[in-house]
Backbone bond lengths (Angstrom), bond angles and torsions (degrees), N, CA, C in turn:
res aa  C-N    CA-C-N  psi(-1)  N-CA   C-N-CA  omega(-1)  CA-C   N-CA-C  phi
1 M - - - 1.455 - - 1.528 110.50 -
2 T 1.327 117.69 -41.39 1.470 119.54 -179.27 1.530 110.98 -65.40
3 E 1.340 118.19 -25.35 1.447 120.61 177.98 1.515 110.63 -62.82
4 I 1.359 115.44 -40.84 1.466 121.22 178.33 1.507 109.58 -61.61
5 W 1.362 117.86 -47.52 1.452 121.25 -178.79 1.509 109.72 -61.63
6 S 1.317 116.47 -42.29 1.467 121.28 -179.87 1.512 111.13 -61.28
7 A 1.306 117.27 -45.84 1.459 121.57 179.19 1.534 110.49 -63.64
8 L 1.318 115.52 -44.86 1.493 120.50 178.84 1.525 110.24 -62.09
9 S 1.323 116.81 -43.52 1.431 120.45 179.56 1.512 113.49 -60.45
10 S 1.323 116.26 -44.98 1.461 117.84 -179.97 1.530 111.65 -71.63
11 E 1.316 117.31 -27.15 1.478 121.22 175.56 1.521 110.15 -66.34
12 I 1.364 114.82 -45.35 1.459 118.91 179.78 1.505 111.91 -64.96
13 L 1.297 117.59 -37.45 1.464 122.09 -176.74 1.540 112.94 -76.85
14 R 1.324 117.61 -21.69 1.441 122.47 179.93 1.545 109.24 -69.66
15 T 1.328 115.50 136.69 1.472 119.74 179.83 1.551 108.93 -69.62
16 P 1.296 117.29 129.51 1.485 119.22 177.81 1.526 109.92 -60.21
17 R 1.329 113.09 145.43 1.480 119.61 -178.37 1.540 112.37 -107.63
18 T 1.320 115.77 -19.43 1.480 120.57 -179.13 1.540 109.46 -127.50
19 V 1.289 115.88 164.69 1.477 120.14 177.38 1.502 108.74 -63.13
20 D 1.310 119.27 -42.22 1.462 120.80 178.90 1.515 112.37 -60.56
21 E 1.308 118.13 -40.29 1.478 121.38 176.68 1.535 109.86 -64.05
22 A 1.334 116.66 -41.07 1.462 120.06 178.18 1.513 111.45 -62.29
23 V 1.345 116.74 -42.25 1.463 120.86 179.34 1.537 108.63 -65.26
24 D 1.321 118.51 -41.40 1.477 120.49 178.02 1.511 110.55 -60.96
25 R 1.340 116.80 -41.93 1.472 121.96 -179.63 1.529 110.03 -63.49
26 L 1.350 116.68 -42.48 1.478 119.00 177.94 1.511 111.74 -60.25
27 L 1.346 116.00 -38.60 1.438 120.27 179.89 1.564 110.19 -61.98
28 L 1.296 116.38 -34.08 1.461 120.44 178.77 1.521 113.32 -74.42
29 I 1.299 117.61 -36.33 1.467 119.66 -171.07 1.533 114.51 -99.09
30 M 1.312 118.52 -21.54 1.451 121.14 179.27 1.489 110.63 -83.18
31 N 1.343 117.08 143.95 1.440 121.11 177.54 1.538 109.63 -87.73
32 D 1.308 117.19 171.26 1.467 122.28 -175.64 1.553 112.38 -57.38
33 T 1.301 115.35 -42.29 1.474 119.79 -179.66 1.533 110.93 -61.87
34 E 1.323 116.19 -42.95 1.467 120.37 177.90 1.543 112.11 -65.55
35 R 1.325 115.00 -41.94 1.488 118.19 178.45 1.498 110.21 -64.53
36 R 1.322 119.25 -41.57 1.458 122.25 179.96 1.542 111.54 -63.95
37 A 1.343 116.22 -38.13 1.452 120.08 178.06 1.507 111.35 -62.36
38 V 1.293 118.45 -42.68 1.467 122.88 177.47 1.511 110.04 -67.90
39 A 1.292 116.45 -47.46 1.479 120.95 -178.73 1.521 113.30 -60.71
40 S 1.290 117.57 -37.77 1.462 121.24 -174.47 1.542 112.84 -83.25
41 A 1.302 118.07 -13.11 1.458 121.43 -179.40 1.531 110.48 -74.47
42 E 1.325 117.07 142.54 1.447 121.17 170.06 1.529 108.49 -68.83
43 E 1.305 117.98 153.74 1.443 119.85 -176.81 1.527 112.80 -57.74
44 D 1.331 116.64 -36.48 1.467 119.04 179.18 1.526 113.02 -74.75
45 E 1.341 117.43 -9.67 1.439 122.03 177.44 1.563 113.40 -93.45
46 L 1.314 115.52 -5.59 1.483 119.52 -176.59 1.523 111.71 -64.68
47 V 1.335 116.85 -19.85 1.461 120.25 176.04 1.511 112.79 -58.45
48 E 1.354 116.57 -25.12 1.452 121.97 177.81 1.535 110.99 -61.13
49 F 1.320 119.80 -20.40 1.454 123.30 -179.54 1.566 112.74 -88.54
50 H 1.339 115.74 -0.02 1.446 121.06 -173.52 1.533 113.04 -58.01
51 F 1.353 116.18 -44.04 1.442 118.54 -175.63 1.530 114.83 -93.18
52 C 1.264 117.83 3.08 1.501 120.06 177.83 1.538 107.48 -118.83
53 L 1.287 116.95 -82.27 1.456 121.83 178.84 1.494 111.99 -61.72
54 G 1.314 117.51 -41.71 1.481 120.44 -179.25 1.536 111.71 -61.32
55 V 1.310 117.90 -43.75 1.470 119.54 177.14 1.514 112.49 -61.90
56 A 1.342 113.86 -43.69 1.491 119.61 179.11 1.515 110.40 -59.77
57 I 1.310 117.31 -44.37 1.474 121.73 178.48 1.533 109.50 -62.75
58 R 1.321 117.58 -49.45 1.451 119.31 -177.26 1.525 111.69 -60.72
59 N 1.318 117.65 -41.15 1.452 119.40 179.71 1.519 112.25 -75.21
60 A 1.274 119.40 -51.10 1.486 122.82 -176.42 1.498 113.58 -66.22
61 F 1.317 117.37 -34.39 1.464 120.75 -176.17 1.559 112.49 -98.59
62 G 1.330 116.87 6.41 1.447 121.69 173.30 1.532 115.08 64.38
63 L 1.323 116.74 37.37 1.452 118.54 -177.02 1.547 113.29 -69.29
64 H 1.322 116.84 -20.34 1.429 121.50 177.82 1.533 112.81 -82.92
65 N 1.345 115.84 -12.81 1.474 120.31 -176.28 1.527 109.48 -70.92
66 P 1.336 116.87 132.23 1.462 119.15 174.38 1.532 110.23 -59.65
67 G 1.266 117.76 136.29 1.442 121.27 178.76 1.520 114.81 80.19
68 S 1.336 116.59 14.78 1.488 119.83 179.84 1.501 110.39 -63.18
69 E 1.317 116.03 119.80 1.470 120.94 176.39 1.549 111.82 -61.65
70 L 1.302 114.98 -38.67 1.458 119.09 179.60 1.529 111.00 -65.44
71 A 1.323 117.74 -43.97 1.459 119.48 177.95 1.514 109.77 -59.79
72 A 1.324 117.18 -44.75 1.460 120.92 176.90 1.511 114.27 -60.11
73 A 1.357 114.43 -36.58 1.468 118.97 178.54 1.530 111.78 -68.52
74 C 1.336 117.83 -22.78 1.412 122.47 177.95 1.534 112.87 -79.43
75 G 1.314 117.54 -16.62 1.438 122.42 178.00 1.518 110.74 146.22
76 T 1.319 116.60 142.06 1.454 121.72 -179.31 1.519 110.67 -64.96
77 G 1.341 115.06 127.87 1.455 120.60 178.09 1.510 115.82 67.71
78 I 1.320 116.16 17.24 1.481 119.15 -177.74 1.547 111.16 -77.62
79 H 1.297 116.99 142.75 1.461 120.95 178.46 1.526 108.53 -73.19
80 P 1.363 116.55 146.66 1.489 118.57 -178.05 1.559 112.57 -55.76
81 D 1.331 118.43 -33.06 1.475 120.38 177.93 1.523 109.29 -62.55
82 D 1.332 117.94 -42.41 1.445 122.46 -178.52 1.545 109.49 -72.40
83 A 1.326 115.66 -35.63 1.493 118.99 177.02 1.505 111.62 -60.34
84 S 1.353 116.71 -42.91 1.455 117.57 179.02 1.538 110.64 -65.55
85 G 1.298 116.60 -32.22 1.459 121.88 175.94 1.550 111.56 -63.83
86 V 1.327 116.10 -39.58 1.464 120.41 176.68 1.557 109.86 -62.44
87 I 1.301 115.87 -41.48 1.480 121.92 179.72 1.498 111.08 -66.22
88 I 1.320 118.35 -45.28 1.473 123.68 -179.77 1.538 108.69 -63.13
89 T 1.325 117.15 -45.90 1.478 120.39 179.64 1.530 110.70 -62.33
90 S 1.357 117.62 -42.60 1.456 121.31 177.88 1.528 110.69 -63.15
91 H 1.338 115.91 -39.13 1.431 120.99 179.78 1.542 109.93 -63.67
92 Q 1.328 115.75 -45.34 1.456 119.56 178.94 1.545 111.64 -60.35
93 R 1.318 115.46 -45.58 1.476 119.89 -180.00 1.525 111.03 -61.39
94 F 1.332 116.15 -42.86 1.445 120.20 178.21 1.515 113.09 -58.78
95 I 1.378 114.22 -47.43 1.454 117.25 178.33 1.511 111.47 -63.17
96 G 1.338 117.91 -41.26 1.451 122.55 179.41 1.516 112.39 -60.31
97 I 1.299 116.80 -41.21 1.502 121.19 178.23 1.529 109.10 -62.76
98 H 1.332 117.36 -44.47 1.471 120.13 -177.82 1.552 111.78 -69.69
99 I 1.321 116.91 -35.45 1.444 119.67 175.98 1.522 110.16 -62.38
100 A 1.333 115.24 -46.43 1.467 120.82 178.26 1.526 111.88 -58.43
101 K 1.310 116.04 -42.54 1.485 119.83 178.66 1.523 110.38 -63.24
102 L 1.314 116.74 -43.64 1.470 121.43 -179.25 1.548 109.51 -65.17
103 Q 1.298 118.28 -40.86 1.461 121.45 179.71 1.523 108.92 -66.16
104 A 1.335 118.70 -41.38 1.468 122.48 -179.85 1.517 109.10 -63.65
105 A 1.336 117.62 -43.52 1.440 121.17 -179.89 1.515 110.06 -65.59
106 A 1.330 118.78 -38.02 1.447 121.23 178.50 1.526 110.58 -65.86
107 L 1.311 117.80 -39.65 1.441 121.78 178.44 1.535 110.55 -67.41
108 A 1.300 115.73 -38.55 1.490 119.57 178.10 1.516 110.10 -62.30
109 D 1.321 117.28 -38.95 1.475 122.07 179.00 1.529 110.63 -65.32
110 V 1.345 114.88 -37.36 1.498 118.99 -178.32 1.517 108.40 -74.18
111 V 1.317 120.89 -39.12 1.445 123.41 -178.48 1.506 112.12 -68.41
112 V 1.298 119.42 -35.49 1.443 124.64 -176.13 1.498 111.06 -71.06
């Protein structure tokens, strides 16, 4: 059992290398209230997260580090501020897709 915890711990501590890994990490560390706030924002309102979630992403995921694989995955030559925006937008879309799937499944259960 401790092997599983050890593997999970090192996975969480490892810096994400792709946008998908960063989104997965956010799903692990954000609470429901934070996820709902991102999910309910319009895409043009996501800039409101620049100085809170965006800063946390830039610092925790090393987007300012030269040679950051995650920064490169967000776009060639992209500024770390913009890279965190790419991650937040991807996170919002991911949550939105899953909410839509859950709602569709709930409606299917009601119709049946």
